[in-house]
C-alpha positions in Angstrom: 0.2 0.1 0.2 1.0 3.5 -0.8 1.7 6.0 1.8 -0.7 8.8 2.4 -0.3 12.1 1.5 0.2 14.0 4.7 1.6 16.7 6.5 4.9 15.5 8.1 4.9 15.8 12.1 8.0 18.3 11.9 5.9 20.8 9.8 5.1 22.2 13.9 8.2 24.4 13.5 7.5 25.4 10.1 4.9 27.1 8.0 1.5 27.8 9.6 2.5 27.1 13.2 3.2 30.9 13.8 -0.9 31.6 13.2 -1.9 28.0 14.5 -4.5 27.7 17.4 -2.7 25.2 18.9 1.2 24.2 18.3 3.4 22.0 19.8 7.0 21.3 19.6 8.9 18.1 20.3 6.0 17.7 23.3 6.5 14.9 25.7 5.3 13.1 28.6 7.0 10.7 30.7 5.1 9.1 33.7 7.1 8.0 36.8 8.1 4.6 36.3 9.4 5.7 32.7 6.1 5.0 30.9 6.2 7.1 27.7 2.7 8.5 27.2 3.3 11.2 24.5 6.6 11.1 22.3 8.0 14.1 20.8 4.6 15.8 19.5 4.9 18.6 16.8 1.2 19.5 16.3 -0.1 22.4 14.1 -4.2 22.9 14.7 -5.2 25.8 11.9 -7.5 28.4 13.1 -11.1 27.6 12.2 -10.7 24.1 11.5 -12.5 21.0 13.0 -9.4 19.2 13.7 -9.5 15.2 14.6 -7.1 14.0 17.2 -7.4 10.2 16.2 -6.0 7.2 17.7 -7.3 4.2 19.8 -7.5 4.5 23.4 -4.3 4.7 25.2 -2.4 6.2 22.1 -1.6 9.4 24.3 -4.4 11.8 23.1 -5.9 12.7 26.2 -2.6 13.2 28.1 -1.9 15.8 25.1 -5.2 17.4 25.8 -4.6 17.4 29.6 -1.0 19.3 28.9 -2.7 21.6 26.4 -5.1 22.8 29.0 -2.3 23.0 31.7 -3.4 20.3 33.8 -0.4 18.5 33.8 3.3 19.8 32.8 5.2 18.2 30.2 8.2 16.4 31.1 9.6 18.1 27.9 9.1 19.9 24.9 6.6 22.8 24.4 3.0 24.0 23.7 1.3 27.2 22.7 -2.4 27.5 22.4 -4.0 30.8 20.9 -0.8 32.3 20.6 0.3 31.8 24.2 3.0 29.3 25.9 1.1 26.4 28.2 1.0 26.0 31.1 3.0 29.3 31.9 0.4 31.4 30.1 -2.7 28.9 31.1 -4.8 31.7 33.5 -4.8 34.0 30.0 -5.6 31.6 27.7 -8.3 29.3 29.5 -11.1 31.9 29.3 -11.2 31.7 25.9 -11.3 27.8 25.8 -14.1 25.7 26.3 -13.0 22.2 27.2 -14.9 18.4 28.1 -12.4 16.6 29.1 -13.1 13.0 30.5 -16.8 13.8 30.6 -18.3 16.7 33.0 -18.0 17.2 36.6 -21.6 17.7 37.8 -23.4 17.9 40.9 -26.0 15.0 40.9 -28.1 16.6 43.2 -28.6 20.0 41.4 -30.7 20.2 37.8 -29.1 20.5 34.7 -30.0 24.5 35.1 -28.6 24.8 38.3 -25.2 23.3 37.6 -24.7 25.8 34.7 -25.6 28.5 37.0 -22.9 27.3 39.3 -20.2 26.8 36.5 -21.0 30.6 35.3 -20.8 31.9 38.6 -17.5 30.2 38.9 -16.5 32.6 35.8 -15.2 36.0 37.2 -15.4 37.5 33.6 -19.2 36.4 33.4 -22.0 39.4 33.9 -24.1 38.4 36.4 -26.8 40.2 35.7 -27.2 38.2 32.2 -26.5 34.8 33.5 -29.9 33.1 33.2 -30.1 34.4 29.8 -26.6 32.7 28.9 -27.4 29.3 30.7 -30.6 29.2 28.6 -28.9 30.1 25.4 -26.3 27.1 26.2 -29.2 24.6 27.2 -31.1 25.0 24.1 -28.0 24.8 22.1 -27.3 21.2 23.2 -31.2 20.5 23.1 -31.3 20.4 26.7 -34.0 23.0 27.1 -36.8 20.5 27.8 -34.5 18.9 30.5 -33.3 21.9 32.5 -34.8 21.3 35.4 -34.5 17.6 35.9 -31.5 16.6 38.4 -28.6 15.9 36.9 -28.4 12.4 38.6 -31.3 11.3 36.6 -29.6 12.1 33.3 -28.6 9.6 30.9 -24.7 9.5 30.0 -26.0 11.1 26.5 -27.7 14.0 28.3 -24.4 14.3 30.8 -22.1 14.6 28.1 -24.2 17.2 26.2 -24.3 19.5 30.1 -20.8 19.2 29.9 -20.6 20.8 26.4 -23.2 23.3 27.2 -21.2 24.3 29.9 -18.1 24.6 27.6 -20.5 27.1 25.6 -21.1 29.6 28.3 -19.0 32.3 26.6 -17.7 32.5 23.1 -14.7 31.0 22.4 -11.9 30.9 20.3 -11.3 27.3 21.0 -13.3 24.3 21.9 -11.4 21.1 23.1 -13.7 18.1 23.2 -12.1 14.7 24.4 -14.2 11.7 22.8 -17.3 13.9 22.9 -19.9 11.4 21.7 -19.0 8.8 24.3 -22.3 6.9 25.8 -24.3 9.0 22.9 -26.7 7.2 20.9 -26.8 7.4 17.1 -29.4 10.4 16.7 -27.2 12.0 20.0 -24.5 11.6 18.0 -25.7 13.2 14.9 -26.4 16.1 17.0 -23.1 16.5 18.3 -21.7 16.5 15.1 -24.2 18.8 13.8 -23.2 21.6 16.6 -19.7 21.1 16.0 -20.0 22.3 12.5 -22.3 24.9 13.8 -20.0 26.0 16.1 -17.2 25.6 13.1 -19.1 28.0 11.0 -19.6 30.6 13.6 -15.5 30.9 13.8 -14.4 28.6 16.6 -11.5 26.0 15.8 -12.7 22.6 17.4 -10.2 20.5 18.5 -12.0 16.8 18.6 -10.3 13.8 20.2 -12.0 10.4 19.2 -11.3 6.7 18.4 -13.8 6.6 16.1 -12.6 7.0 12.6 -16.1 7.4 11.0 -16.7 9.9 13.5 -13.7 12.1 12.5 -14.1 11.6 8.6 -17.5 13.0 8.8 -17.1 16.0 10.7 -13.5 17.3 10.6 -11.5 19.1 7.7 -8.3 18.2 9.4 -6.7 15.4 11.6 -3.9 13.7 13.2 -3.3 10.1 13.5 -1.7 9.0 16.8 -0.5 5.8 17.8 1.7 5.0 20.8 2.2 8.3 22.2 3.5 9.6 18.8 1.9 11.5 15.9 2.1 9.2 12.8 0.5 12.0 10.5 -1.5 14.9 10.4 -2.9 17.0 7.6 -6.1 17.7 5.3 -8.8 14.8 6.2 -9.0 14.8 2.6 -5.0 14.7 2.2 -4.8 12.1 4.5 -7.3 9.5 2.5 -5.8 10.4 -0.9 -2.2 8.8 -0.9 -4.0 5.5 0.7 -5.3 2.8 -1.8 -8.9 2.3 -1.7 -10.2 -1.6 -1.8 -10.4 -3.4 -4.8 -14.3 -4.5 -5.7 -15.1 -7.4 -7.5 -18.9 -8.5 -7.9 -19.2 -12.1 -9.3 -21.2 -15.3 -8.3 -17.7 -17.5 -8.2 -16.6 -15.1 -5.1 -14.4 -18.6 -4.1 -12.9 -18.6 -7.2 -12.3 -15.0 -7.4 -10.5 -15.0 -4.2 -8.0 -17.6 -5.2 -6.9 -15.6 -8.2 -6.6 -12.3 -6.5 -4.7 -13.9 -3.9 -2.5 -15.9 -6.5 -2.1 -12.7 -8.1 -0.9 -10.9 -5.0 -4.0 -8.8 -3.8 -4.0 -8.8 0.0 -6.8 -8.9 2.8 -9.1 -10.6 0.3 -12.4 -11.2 2.2 -15.1 -12.8 0.3 -18.9 -12.7 1.0 -21.9 -14.0 -1.1 -21.4 -12.5 -4.6 -18.8 -10.0 -3.6 -14.9 -10.1 -3.0 -13.1 -7.0 -1.4 -9.1 -6.9 -1.2 -6.0 -4.7 -1.2 -5.2 -4.2 -4.9 -1.5 -5.9 -5.6 0.6 -3.6 -7.6 0.7 -3.9 -11.5 -2.3 -3.3 -14.0 -5.7 -3.8 -12.6 -6.3 -4.6 -16.4 -4.3 -7.3 -16.3 -6.1 -8.5 -13.1 -9.2 -8.6 -14.4 -7.9 -10.4 -17.6 -6.8 -12.9 -15.1 -10.8 -13.5 -13.2 -12.0 -13.8 -16.8 -9.5 -16.5 -18.1 -10.0 -18.4 -15.3 -13.8 -18.3 -15.5 -14.8 -15.8 -13.4 -17.9 -14.4 -14.6 -17.0 -10.6 -13.5 -20.5 -8.4 -12.9 -18.4 -5.9 -11.3 -14.5 -4.5 -10.8 -13.5 -1.4 -9.2 -11.8 0.3 -6.6 -13.6 2.5 -3.7 -12.4 5.5 -2.9 -9.6 5.6 0.1 -11.0 6.0 3.7 -9.5 7.3 6.7 -9.3 3.5 7.9 -7.4 2.4 4.7 -5.0 5.5 5.6 -4.3 4.4 9.3 -3.7 1.0 8.0 -1.3 2.2 5.7 0.5 4.5 8.1 0.4 2.3 11.3 0.4 -1.2 9.7 -2.6 -2.3 12.0 -6.2 -2.9 12.2 -8.5 0.0 14.2 -11.9 0.1 16.0 -13.9 2.2 13.4 -17.7 1.1 15.5 -16.2 1.9 19.1 
């Protein structure tokens, strides 16, 4: 498989880093005991993007976010958020950043509305005279207006996620950082959150979205970075990441078993046969010759095409391993 076209990790120190909303240089976090959670991360998040931070659980995404938000100190390297160094300038930066990290911290005995009133009251920049209007608008924006008076302990996990998002949206934000925001949501809830993210981006907010769901990143993000085992594998526009990967070959035939045999003999990889359809990683060489070989072997070919490469194809090409696309 060809390697996907991507912005190389060392670009964080070059073009684009100056006006980036997030830029890190060799950012590293090693925990006591020697565990290397984040290893030399050079990340560039363009202003106005919906940026997907992609990787399986344990790849270093949450540790990175916690360093960007000034919650933990890096072992080495540096990070800038909204042009300011963190954690040193965190107090100046964080009022312009909304964040939902590792789920919202809620008071279960208070209603959704009262939770947000407390969050807003804790913000020294918030005008108390417009607090109730601000809270009502945030609740409506995430679809919780009708459940505003319900105690948070009675909320479903998905409703709690939305309430956490509402808390992040109480003030206008230049940057919104979301760590696995659709965890626990049903398909309808996931669609609503994706629509909200697109709406926020259209208003000019840069959204930094971590996820282990490839399809989520592909549907909503303009740019992405791929993490694996604490290291940045690639970053760039989502379309560019997928464009360099070869899509899967799809052969439609009633002779699936024989077609699979011929494809394997001709060097195709990951051959999967199911009823009247066989898919595979295309081998090197002219695909017309492969089609001719199928016909010569007596395979009745009703369809022969290469599907557009997906982000999943790119991830496999970059890392050499599969990915949990369903969650």
